C-alpha positions, 0 to 999 in steps of 0.5 A: 732834377733827378727824378725828370732825368729818372721818369725820362730813363724808365719812359726810354726803357719802356719804348725798347721793351714794347720795340722788342715785345712788337718784333716777331720771333721764330723758332731756332729750328725753324731759322736754321732749316732756312739758313741752310735752305738759303745755302743750298739753294744760292750754292753755285753762285758762291765763290767759295764754293765754286771757285772765281772765273780767271777771266774775272778775277781780280786779284789774281796775280800779274803776269811777268814779262821776261826779255831773253 
């Protein structure tokens, strides 16, 4: 029974290693350049950079009503 579970474990390890070996890898400098380019292209759509329009902000403070 022990050898059967050991064989199963080794097969899983081999499958995982084959999967990892087939993954396409890129250099860190290339990934950083692509990330920077993406951020610059989408900066005008980023709510953290340009803010949220007042009319479409679901988290705005509710208007208070005061009676005089």
